[in-house]
C-alpha positions as CSV (number, residue, x, y, z in Angstrom):
1,M,18.0,25.5,-39.4
2,T,20.5,27.9,-41.2
3,L,19.9,29.6,-44.5
4,H,23.6,29.7,-45.5
5,A,26.6,27.6,-45.1
6,P,28.6,28.1,-41.8
7,N,31.8,30.2,-41.8
8,I,30.8,31.8,-45.2
9,R,30.2,35.5,-45.1
10,P,26.9,36.3,-46.8
11,I,27.2,38.9,-49.6
12,I,25.0,42.0,-49.5
13,R,23.7,42.8,-53.0
14,P,21.0,45.2,-54.3
15,L,17.8,43.6,-55.7
16,D,16.8,44.2,-59.2
17,E,13.8,46.5,-59.9
18,A,11.5,43.5,-60.7
19,A,12.1,41.8,-57.4
20,I,11.7,45.1,-55.5
21,N,8.3,45.7,-57.2
22,R,7.2,42.2,-56.4
23,I,8.1,42.6,-52.8
24,A,6.2,45.9,-52.7
25,A,3.2,44.3,-54.4
26,G,3.0,41.8,-51.5
27,E,2.2,44.7,-49.2
28,V,0.0,46.8,-51.5
29,V,-1.9,44.0,-53.4
30,E,-2.9,41.3,-51.0
31,R,-5.9,40.1,-53.1
32,P,-8.0,41.3,-56.1
33,A,-10.0,43.6,-53.8
34,S,-6.8,45.4,-52.9
35,A,-6.1,46.1,-56.5
36,V,-9.7,47.4,-57.0
37,K,-9.3,49.7,-54.1
38,E,-6.0,51.2,-55.4
39,L,-7.4,51.7,-58.9
40,V,-10.7,53.2,-57.8
41,E,-9.0,55.6,-55.4
42,N,-6.7,56.7,-58.3
43,A,-9.9,57.4,-60.3
44,L,-11.3,59.5,-57.5
45,D,-8.0,61.4,-57.2
46,A,-8.3,62.2,-60.9
47,G,-11.6,63.9,-60.3
48,A,-13.8,61.2,-61.9
49,R,-17.6,61.6,-61.5
50,R,-18.4,58.2,-62.9
51,I,-16.4,55.0,-62.3
52,A,-17.1,51.5,-63.7
53,V,-15.5,48.4,-62.3
54,D,-15.6,45.1,-64.2
55,Y,-14.1,41.8,-63.0
56,S,-14.0,38.2,-63.9
57,A,-13.3,35.0,-61.8
58,G,-13.3,37.0,-58.6
59,G,-10.8,39.4,-60.1
60,K,-8.2,36.8,-60.7
61,L,-8.5,36.8,-64.5
62,L,-9.7,40.4,-65.1
63,I,-10.1,43.7,-63.3
64,R,-11.0,46.8,-65.4
65,V,-11.6,50.2,-64.0
66,T,-13.0,52.9,-66.3
67,D,-13.3,56.6,-65.2
68,D,-14.1,60.0,-66.7
69,G,-11.4,61.8,-64.8
70,C,-8.7,64.2,-66.0
71,G,-6.8,61.5,-67.9
72,M,-3.1,61.3,-68.7
73,T,-0.9,62.4,-71.7
74,P,1.4,60.0,-73.6
75,D,4.4,61.3,-71.6
76,D,2.6,60.6,-68.3
77,L,2.1,56.9,-68.9
78,P,5.7,55.6,-68.4
79,L,5.9,57.7,-65.2
80,A,2.5,56.4,-63.9
81,V,3.9,52.8,-63.8
82,A,7.3,53.8,-62.4
83,R,7.8,53.1,-58.7
84,H,7.4,56.1,-56.4
85,A,6.3,58.4,-59.1
86,T,3.1,60.3,-58.3
87,S,1.3,63.5,-59.0
88,K,-0.3,63.6,-55.5
89,I,2.6,65.0,-53.5
90,D,6.0,66.6,-54.1
91,G,7.7,64.8,-51.2
92,S,8.3,67.9,-49.1
93,D,5.5,67.3,-46.6
94,L,4.3,63.7,-45.9
95,L,1.9,65.0,-43.2
96,N,-0.2,67.2,-45.5
97,I,-1.8,64.5,-47.7
98,R,-5.1,65.5,-49.2
99,S,-5.6,62.6,-51.7
100,F,-6.3,58.9,-51.5
101,G,-3.1,57.9,-53.1
102,F,0.4,59.4,-52.6
103,R,3.0,56.6,-52.4
104,G,3.3,56.0,-56.1
105,E,3.4,52.2,-55.6
106,A,0.1,50.8,-56.8
107,L,0.5,50.7,-60.6
108,A,4.1,49.6,-60.4
109,S,3.2,46.8,-58.1
110,L,0.2,45.7,-60.2
111,G,2.4,45.7,-63.4
112,S,5.0,43.5,-61.6
113,V,2.6,40.7,-60.7
114,G,0.0,40.8,-63.6
115,R,-0.6,42.0,-67.1
116,L,-1.4,45.7,-66.8
117,T,-2.7,47.9,-69.6
118,L,-3.3,51.7,-69.3
119,T,-5.3,53.5,-71.9
120,S,-5.9,57.2,-71.3
121,R,-6.6,60.6,-72.9
122,A,-6.2,64.1,-71.3
123,E,-8.1,67.1,-72.5
124,G,-6.3,68.6,-75.6
125,H,-4.1,65.5,-76.1
126,D,-4.3,62.3,-78.2
127,G,-5.2,59.0,-76.5
128,S,-2.4,56.6,-75.8
129,S,-1.9,53.1,-74.3
130,L,0.9,51.3,-72.4
131,T,1.3,47.7,-71.3
132,V,3.4,46.3,-68.4
133,A,3.6,42.5,-67.9
134,G,5.6,40.9,-65.1
135,G,7.5,44.1,-64.6
136,R,8.5,44.6,-68.3
137,M,7.2,47.8,-69.8
138,G,6.2,48.0,-73.5
139,P,6.2,51.1,-75.7
140,V,3.6,53.8,-75.6
141,R,1.2,53.4,-78.5
142,P,-1.6,55.6,-79.9
143,A,-5.1,54.6,-78.9
144,A,-8.6,55.7,-79.5
145,A,-10.0,56.9,-76.2
146,T,-12.4,59.4,-74.7
147,R,-11.3,61.7,-71.9
148,G,-10.5,59.7,-68.8
149,T,-8.6,56.4,-68.1
150,V,-9.2,52.7,-68.5
151,I,-6.9,50.5,-66.5
152,E,-7.1,46.8,-67.3
153,L,-5.4,44.2,-65.1
154,R,-5.4,40.6,-66.4
155,D,-4.0,37.4,-64.8
156,L,-3.3,38.8,-61.4
157,F,-0.3,37.1,-59.7
158,Y,0.6,35.2,-62.9
159,A,4.2,36.4,-62.2
160,T,4.1,35.2,-58.6
161,P,1.9,32.0,-58.9
162,A,2.5,31.0,-55.3
163,R,0.3,33.9,-54.2
164,L,-2.6,32.4,-56.1
165,K,-2.7,29.5,-53.6
166,F,-3.6,31.9,-50.8
167,L,-6.6,33.4,-52.5
168,R,-10.1,32.3,-51.5
169,S,-12.9,31.1,-53.8
170,D,-14.1,33.2,-56.7
171,R,-17.3,33.9,-54.7
172,A,-15.4,35.1,-51.6
173,E,-13.1,37.3,-53.7
174,S,-16.1,38.8,-55.5
175,Q,-17.7,39.6,-52.2
176,A,-14.5,41.4,-51.1
177,I,-14.5,43.4,-54.3
178,A,-18.1,44.4,-53.8
179,E,-17.4,45.5,-50.2
180,V,-14.5,47.7,-51.3
181,V,-16.7,49.4,-54.0
182,R,-19.6,49.9,-51.5
183,R,-17.3,51.5,-48.9
184,L,-15.9,54.0,-51.5
185,A,-19.4,54.7,-52.8
186,M,-20.4,55.7,-49.2
187,A,-17.3,58.0,-49.0
188,E,-18.2,59.7,-52.3
189,P,-22.0,60.0,-52.7
190,Q,-21.7,62.5,-55.5
191,V,-19.8,60.1,-57.7
192,G,-21.5,57.3,-59.7
193,F,-20.3,53.7,-59.3
194,T,-21.1,50.6,-61.3
195,L,-19.7,47.1,-60.5
196,S,-20.2,44.3,-63.0
197,E,-19.2,40.7,-63.3
198,V,-17.9,39.6,-66.7
199,T,-18.4,36.1,-67.9
200,E,-17.2,35.0,-71.4
201,G,-20.0,34.6,-73.8
202,E,-22.6,36.3,-71.6
203,A,-23.7,39.9,-71.0
204,P,-22.0,41.6,-68.0
205,R,-24.0,41.1,-64.8
206,V,-24.4,44.3,-62.8
207,I,-23.6,43.5,-59.1
208,F,-23.9,47.0,-57.7
209,R,-24.9,50.4,-59.1
210,A,-25.0,53.8,-57.4
211,D,-25.9,56.8,-59.5
212,P,-24.2,60.2,-58.7
213,L,-26.4,62.3,-56.3
214,S,-26.8,66.1,-56.2
215,G,-27.6,68.4,-53.3
216,D,-25.6,69.2,-50.2
217,F,-23.4,66.6,-48.5
218,F,-26.0,65.3,-46.0
219,E,-28.7,65.1,-48.7
220,S,-26.5,63.1,-51.1
221,L,-25.2,60.9,-48.3
222,H,-28.7,60.2,-47.1
223,G,-29.7,59.0,-50.5
224,R,-26.5,57.0,-51.0
225,L,-26.8,55.2,-47.7
226,A,-30.4,54.3,-48.4
227,G,-29.2,52.7,-51.7
228,V,-26.2,51.0,-50.2
229,L,-27.3,49.9,-46.8
230,G,-31.1,49.9,-47.4
231,A,-34.1,52.0,-46.4
232,D,-34.3,50.3,-43.0
233,F,-30.9,51.7,-42.0
234,I,-31.6,55.3,-43.0
235,E,-35.1,55.3,-41.5
236,N,-33.7,54.3,-38.2
237,A,-30.5,56.4,-38.3
238,L,-29.7,59.7,-36.6
239,K,-27.9,62.5,-38.3
240,I,-24.4,63.2,-36.8
241,D,-22.8,66.6,-37.2
242,V,-20.6,67.7,-34.3
243,E,-17.5,69.8,-34.2
244,R,-15.0,70.5,-31.4
245,D,-11.3,71.5,-31.2
246,G,-10.8,71.5,-35.0
247,L,-12.3,68.1,-35.4
248,R,-15.7,67.4,-37.1
249,L,-17.7,64.2,-37.0
250,T,-20.4,63.7,-39.7
251,G,-22.5,60.8,-40.8
252,Y,-25.4,58.7,-39.6
253,A,-25.7,56.3,-36.6
254,A,-28.5,53.9,-36.1
255,L,-30.8,53.7,-33.0
256,P,-29.8,51.0,-30.5
257,T,-32.8,48.9,-31.3
258,Y,-31.5,48.6,-34.8
259,S,-28.4,46.8,-33.6
260,R,-26.8,43.9,-35.5
261,G,-25.4,40.5,-34.6
262,S,-22.0,41.5,-35.9
263,S,-20.0,44.6,-36.8
264,V,-20.7,44.3,-40.6
265,Q,-22.6,47.7,-40.6
266,Q,-19.8,49.8,-39.0
267,F,-18.1,52.1,-41.5
268,V,-15.5,54.6,-40.4
269,F,-13.8,57.2,-42.6
270,V,-11.1,59.7,-41.9
271,N,-11.2,62.7,-44.3
272,G,-13.3,60.5,-46.6
273,R,-10.7,57.7,-46.6
274,P,-12.1,54.2,-45.5
275,V,-10.1,53.0,-42.6
276,L,-10.1,50.0,-40.2
277,D,-8.9,51.7,-37.0
278,R,-9.4,49.9,-33.7
279,M,-9.3,53.1,-31.7
280,L,-12.2,54.7,-33.7
281,L,-14.3,51.4,-33.8
282,G,-13.7,51.0,-30.0
283,A,-15.0,54.6,-29.4
284,L,-18.1,53.7,-31.4
285,R,-18.6,50.6,-29.2
286,V,-18.2,52.7,-26.0
287,A,-20.7,55.3,-27.2
288,Y,-23.4,52.5,-27.3
289,F,-22.2,50.8,-24.1
290,D,-25.2,51.9,-22.1
291,F,-27.7,50.7,-24.7
292,L,-26.5,47.3,-26.1
293,S,-25.7,43.9,-24.7
294,R,-22.3,42.5,-25.4
295,D,-23.5,40.3,-28.2
296,R,-25.1,43.2,-30.2
297,H,-23.2,45.7,-32.4
298,P,-24.2,49.3,-33.4
299,A,-24.6,50.3,-37.0
300,A,-23.0,53.6,-38.2
301,V,-21.4,55.4,-41.0
302,L,-19.0,58.0,-39.6
303,N,-16.5,60.4,-41.2
304,L,-14.0,62.1,-39.0
305,I,-12.7,65.3,-40.7
306,C,-9.6,67.1,-39.5
307,D,-6.6,69.0,-40.8
308,P,-4.4,66.4,-42.7
309,E,-1.4,67.4,-40.6
310,R,-3.2,66.1,-37.5
311,V,-3.4,62.5,-38.8
312,D,-0.7,60.2,-40.3
313,V,-2.1,58.0,-43.1
314,N,1.4,56.8,-44.0
315,V,1.4,54.0,-41.5
316,H,1.0,51.0,-43.8
317,P,1.2,50.7,-47.6
318,A,-2.5,49.7,-47.8
319,K,-3.3,53.0,-46.1
320,S,-6.1,51.4,-44.1
321,E,-4.6,52.4,-40.8
322,V,-4.1,55.9,-39.4
323,R,-2.4,57.5,-36.4
324,F,-3.8,60.6,-34.8
325,R,-1.6,63.3,-33.3
326,E,-4.3,63.7,-30.5
327,P,-6.0,60.3,-30.4
328,E,-8.0,61.1,-27.2
329,A,-9.6,64.1,-28.8
330,A,-10.8,62.0,-31.7
331,R,-12.0,59.3,-29.4
332,S,-13.8,61.7,-27.2
333,L,-15.6,63.5,-30.1
334,I,-17.0,60.2,-31.3
335,I,-18.3,59.1,-27.9
336,T,-19.8,62.5,-26.9
337,G,-21.2,63.2,-30.4
338,L,-23.0,59.9,-30.6
339,R,-24.3,60.0,-27.0
340,T,-25.7,63.4,-27.6
341,A,-27.5,62.3,-30.7
342,L,-28.8,59.2,-28.9
343,S,-30.1,61.4,-26.1
344,G,-31.8,63.7,-28.5
345,A,-33.7,60.7,-30.0
346,G,-35.7,60.5,-26.7
347,H,-38.0,57.5,-26.5
348,R,-37.7,56.7,-30.2
349,A,-37.3,53.0,-31.2
350,S,-36.5,51.3,-34.5
351,T,-39.3,51.0,-37.0
352,T,-38.0,47.5,-37.8
353,V,-39.4,46.4,-34.4
354,A,-43.0,47.1,-35.6
355,D,-42.2,45.4,-39.0
356,A,-41.0,42.3,-37.1
357,T,-44.1,42.3,-34.9
358,L,-46.5,42.6,-37.9
359,A,-44.6,39.8,-39.7
360,A,-45.0,37.6,-36.6
361,L,-48.8,38.3,-36.5
362,R,-49.4,37.6,-40.2
363,P,-51.0,34.2,-40.7
364,E,-49.4,31.6,-42.9
365,P,-50.5,31.7,-46.5
366,V,-53.3,29.3,-47.4
367,T,-53.7,27.4,-50.6
368,Q,-57.5,27.5,-50.6
369,P,-59.2,30.1,-52.9
370,S,-59.1,33.6,-51.5
371,F,-62.3,35.5,-50.5
372,P,-63.4,38.7,-52.2
373,R,-61.5,41.7,-50.7
374,I,-63.3,43.7,-48.1
375,Y,-62.7,47.4,-48.3
376,Q,-62.6,49.5,-45.1
377,M,-65.5,51.9,-44.7
378,E,-65.4,55.3,-43.2
379,R,-64.4,55.0,-39.5
380,P,-67.3,56.2,-37.3
381,S,-66.8,58.7,-34.5
382,Q,-66.2,57.6,-30.9
383,S,-69.8,58.7,-29.9
384,S,-71.3,56.7,-32.7
385,L,-69.3,53.7,-31.6
386,T,-70.5,54.1,-28.0
387,R,-74.2,54.2,-29.1
388,S,-73.7,51.2,-31.5
389,F,-72.1,49.1,-28.8
390,A,-74.9,49.9,-26.3
391,Y,-77.5,49.0,-28.9
392,Q,-75.7,45.6,-29.6
393,A,-75.4,44.7,-25.9
394,P,-77.8,41.9,-24.8
395,E,-80.8,42.8,-22.7
396,A,-80.9,41.7,-19.1
397,P,-83.6,39.0,-18.6
398,Q,-86.9,40.1,-17.0
399,G,-86.8,39.9,-13.2
400,F,-83.0,39.9,-12.9
401,A,-80.8,42.7,-11.9
402,E,-78.1,43.6,-14.5
403,A,-75.0,41.6,-13.8
404,P,-71.9,43.6,-13.1
405,T,-69.4,43.5,-16.0
406,A,-66.0,41.9,-15.5
407,R,-64.3,44.3,-18.0
408,V,-62.4,47.2,-16.4
409,E,-62.2,50.1,-18.8
410,T,-59.4,52.5,-18.3
411,P,-60.8,56.0,-18.4
412,F,-59.3,58.5,-20.8
413,T,-60.1,61.6,-22.8
414,P,-59.5,61.9,-26.6
415,D,-56.6,64.3,-25.9
416,D,-54.8,61.6,-24.0
417,T,-54.3,59.7,-27.3
418,L,-52.4,62.6,-28.7
419,H,-49.3,61.8,-26.5
420,P,-46.6,60.0,-28.5
421,L,-47.2,56.8,-26.5
422,G,-50.9,57.4,-26.2
423,A,-53.3,56.5,-23.4
424,A,-53.2,53.2,-21.4
425,R,-56.3,51.1,-22.2
426,A,-55.4,47.7,-20.6
427,Q,-52.8,45.5,-19.1
428,V,-52.4,41.9,-20.3
429,H,-50.6,39.0,-18.7
430,E,-49.6,41.4,-15.9
431,N,-46.6,42.5,-18.1
432,Y,-47.8,44.3,-21.2
433,I,-49.5,47.7,-21.3
434,I,-51.8,48.3,-24.3
435,A,-52.1,52.0,-25.1
436,Q,-54.2,53.7,-27.8
437,T,-52.6,56.5,-29.9
438,A,-54.1,58.9,-32.4
439,T,-52.9,56.7,-35.3
440,G,-52.7,53.2,-33.8
441,M,-51.6,51.4,-30.7
442,V,-48.6,50.8,-28.5
443,I,-47.6,47.6,-26.6
444,V,-45.2,48.4,-23.7
445,D,-43.1,45.8,-21.8
446,Q,-43.6,47.3,-18.3
447,H,-40.5,45.7,-16.7
448,A,-38.1,46.6,-19.5
449,A,-39.4,50.1,-19.8
450,H,-39.3,50.8,-16.0
451,E,-35.8,49.2,-15.8
452,R,-34.5,51.8,-18.2
453,L,-36.3,54.7,-16.4
454,V,-34.8,53.6,-13.0
455,Y,-31.3,53.3,-14.6
456,E,-31.5,56.8,-16.0
457,R,-32.6,58.1,-12.6
458,L,-29.7,56.4,-10.9
459,K,-27.2,57.9,-13.5
460,R,-28.7,61.3,-13.0
461,Q,-28.5,61.1,-9.3
462,M,-24.9,60.0,-9.3
463,A,-23.9,62.8,-11.6
464,E,-25.7,65.5,-9.7
465,T,-25.6,64.7,-6.0
466,G,-24.5,61.1,-5.6
467,I,-26.9,58.3,-5.1
468,K,-28.9,58.5,-1.9
469,A,-28.5,55.5,0.3
470,Q,-30.9,54.0,2.8
471,T,-29.4,52.5,6.0
472,L,-30.6,49.0,6.9
473,L,-31.9,48.6,10.4
474,I,-30.1,45.3,10.6
475,P,-27.1,44.9,8.3
476,E,-27.5,41.9,5.9
477,I,-24.6,39.4,6.1
478,V,-23.7,37.7,2.9
479,E,-21.4,34.7,2.7
480,L,-19.2,34.7,-0.5
481,S,-16.2,32.8,-1.8
482,P,-12.8,34.3,-0.9
483,T,-12.3,35.5,-4.5
484,D,-15.7,37.2,-4.7
485,A,-15.4,38.8,-1.3
486,S,-12.0,40.2,-2.3
487,R,-13.2,41.6,-5.6
488,L,-16.1,43.5,-4.0
489,L,-14.0,44.9,-1.1
490,E,-11.5,46.2,-3.7
491,I,-14.1,48.5,-5.1
492,S,-16.0,49.2,-1.9
493,D,-15.4,53.0,-2.1
494,D,-16.8,53.1,-5.6
495,L,-19.8,51.0,-4.5
496,T,-20.4,53.5,-1.7
497,A,-20.7,56.3,-4.3
498,L,-23.5,54.2,-5.9
499,G,-25.4,54.0,-2.6
500,L,-24.2,50.4,-1.8
501,T,-22.1,50.4,1.4
502,I,-20.3,47.1,2.4
503,E,-17.6,46.2,4.8
504,P,-15.8,42.9,5.8
505,F,-17.5,40.8,8.5
506,G,-14.9,38.2,9.2
507,G,-13.9,35.3,7.1
508,N,-15.5,35.5,3.7
509,A,-18.6,37.3,4.9
510,I,-19.6,40.8,3.8
511,A,-22.0,43.1,5.7
512,V,-24.3,45.2,3.6
513,R,-25.1,48.4,5.7
514,E,-26.7,50.6,3.0
515,T,-28.5,50.1,-0.3
516,P,-29.6,52.7,-2.9
517,A,-32.8,54.3,-1.7
518,I,-34.3,54.5,-5.2
519,L,-34.4,50.7,-5.2
520,G,-36.7,50.4,-2.2
521,N,-36.6,47.0,-0.4
522,V,-34.2,44.8,-2.2
523,S,-32.3,41.6,-1.4
524,A,-28.8,42.6,-0.6
525,A,-27.5,39.1,-1.3
526,A,-29.1,39.1,-4.8
527,L,-27.8,42.6,-5.4
528,L,-24.2,41.7,-4.6
529,R,-24.3,38.6,-6.8
530,D,-25.6,40.7,-9.7
531,V,-22.7,43.1,-9.1
532,L,-20.2,40.2,-9.2
533,D,-21.8,38.8,-12.3
534,E,-21.4,42.2,-14.0
535,L,-17.7,42.4,-13.0
536,A,-17.1,38.9,-14.3
537,D,-18.8,39.8,-17.6
538,L,-16.8,43.0,-18.1
539,G,-13.4,41.5,-17.2
540,Q,-10.5,43.9,-17.0
541,S,-11.1,45.6,-20.3
542,Q,-13.5,48.3,-19.2
543,S,-12.8,51.6,-17.5
544,L,-14.0,52.1,-13.9
545,R,-16.7,54.5,-15.1
546,A,-18.0,51.9,-17.6
547,K,-18.0,49.3,-14.8
548,M,-19.9,51.6,-12.5
549,D,-22.5,52.3,-15.2
550,A,-22.9,48.5,-15.8
551,I,-23.4,47.9,-12.1
552,L,-26.0,50.7,-12.0
553,S,-27.7,48.9,-14.9
554,R,-27.9,45.7,-12.9
555,M,-29.1,47.5,-9.8
556,A,-31.9,49.1,-11.9
557,C,-33.4,45.7,-12.5
558,H,-34.0,45.3,-8.7
559,G,-35.9,48.6,-8.5
560,S,-38.1,48.2,-11.5
561,I,-41.7,47.1,-11.8
562,R,-41.7,43.3,-11.9
563,S,-43.4,41.2,-14.5
564,G,-46.6,39.8,-13.1
565,R,-47.5,42.9,-11.1
566,Q,-51.0,44.4,-11.8
567,M,-50.9,48.1,-12.4
568,R,-53.6,50.7,-12.0
569,A,-54.6,53.0,-14.9
570,E,-52.9,56.0,-13.4
571,E,-49.7,54.0,-12.9
572,M,-49.6,52.9,-16.5
573,N,-50.2,56.4,-17.8
574,A,-47.5,57.8,-15.5
575,L,-45.1,55.2,-16.9
576,L,-45.9,56.2,-20.4
577,R,-45.5,59.9,-19.7
578,E,-42.1,59.3,-18.0
579,M,-41.0,57.2,-21.0
580,E,-41.8,60.2,-23.3
581,A,-39.7,62.5,-21.1
582,T,-36.7,60.2,-20.6
583,P,-33.9,59.8,-23.2
584,H,-33.1,56.3,-24.4
585,S,-36.4,54.9,-23.0
586,G,-37.1,53.2,-26.4
587,Q,-34.8,50.4,-25.4
588,C,-34.0,48.6,-22.2
589,N,-30.5,48.5,-20.6
590,H,-29.6,45.6,-23.0
591,G,-30.7,47.2,-26.3
592,R,-34.0,45.4,-26.6
593,P,-37.1,47.5,-27.5
594,T,-39.3,48.6,-24.6
595,Y,-42.4,49.1,-26.8
596,V,-43.8,48.3,-30.2
597,E,-45.9,50.8,-32.1
598,L,-48.4,49.5,-34.6
599,K,-50.2,51.8,-37.0
600,L,-54.0,51.2,-37.4
601,A,-53.6,50.9,-41.2
602,D,-51.1,48.0,-40.7
603,I,-53.4,46.3,-38.2
604,E,-56.4,46.6,-40.6
605,R,-54.3,45.0,-43.4
606,L,-53.7,42.0,-41.1
607,F,-57.4,41.5,-41.1
608,G,-57.8,42.1,-44.8
609,R,-59.7,45.3,-44.2
610,R,-57.5,47.5,-46.5
């Protein structure tokens, strides 16, 4: 299909200003949320401390942004809507950008596809107003206004109606607007934001509100994230503040046990600018690689701060992509910074684990009349309890020896309960350790916990001296498919460094001559198949180091305490003490919690005692 008649030379002609602006608008203003982003960023650049956003019909009929920034004079208004006119840069250095906006395209683009009205007043000047509709600019008129700016955009895309067909429902567009405002609110915790939906004949409905916060950056950010993402996130998040080679990473990253089913709680900023950068998000994923299964995603709010000349934000008109001069330095800082913070968290696990456990234990509500509330009395001392229990015990019948008790009590001293994970009191179903702490109780999954401990030992051995191997008296011969045998032999040298020595044994058979000593007696065939499963799951996208760590994780499962094994009291307590001393022991190798902590006050509420 040809766009012009054959043998006729096409004529090159300049486009008129209106067409140029509409083409530019297609890149800058993709949907109503894009317009909100540009207008709110302009307000932030103007030094606003409070910003109000109103919208109607998902932003298709109305978008209004009101700020208390520096405002504009009557002479500024025509320049503000002119294409490539800006106060942010002088054009001499496009790599030294210290503002959100700088291209001078947003207002011109909005005025070309909708009905745009600017009303503004600068300190010491009269208020004024200007309207641009479909690219046609009206005169500047006097207007009553307080200091700051009100930008009102009506009938978005009325001048390019074909674009309206590509917009989603009002609900979806409203959600996109809210997401833009929430992201910018996280970037600027000391600025107040209000988002309201306007419906004709009804009072505006406030969708989102974040009041300006005072204090230092981390104090205000802590409060803002609690309001935007919820108390659960901030209670289970670690403060991040690391600096290296002129780069600084700040923010909060959640514990692995607070993982999500999607990446919806991943927010990355560069010099305070919200970005969607695959390299930075990939580094975030790698930092949690050791702690999460592939179907779980970390939650984090991170801001990478650097000299503006080390990052190019002029990659795309929407300014959501960036390009670093030294991308590997930025990637490395995120990975090492997050891993250091996670290591410092020790055995800590998410508080939401306990909340979920308590919710599961709570009985279903009943419709019958409730009984009078029973209030908890003073808790007696341990010695009083012992005397009371002895008094309540049934007497042995006359003439019979006292029958031996079937209950085995784990001995402990009161000081043992002062440990973070307490003192082991019992094992139930040969898999769960019940421990008593000073303020409640802990339930530990013995297999999951020990699997993480073995994995951390394997990693430590590999880093320090290499993993010690044990030679099999008789090599174990494992028959595999041609493909599987080839894949294992390709990485045989790397497996040797992990304590697993293999060699070809003719045909598709592989001889296993050594296995990691820390695993004890293991099935070589099962171990090889686990390694193959891990390689298949990882595919070709992971680095060799990541693959080796994943293989170590699979190996650790073979050396851990199995479910169904009875443990002695000293073994259980030794496991608890090692968990307390081992980083990341709050979650297994797949990101699931290894223990649940329940406070005594919460347990008492379950039974209506408080």
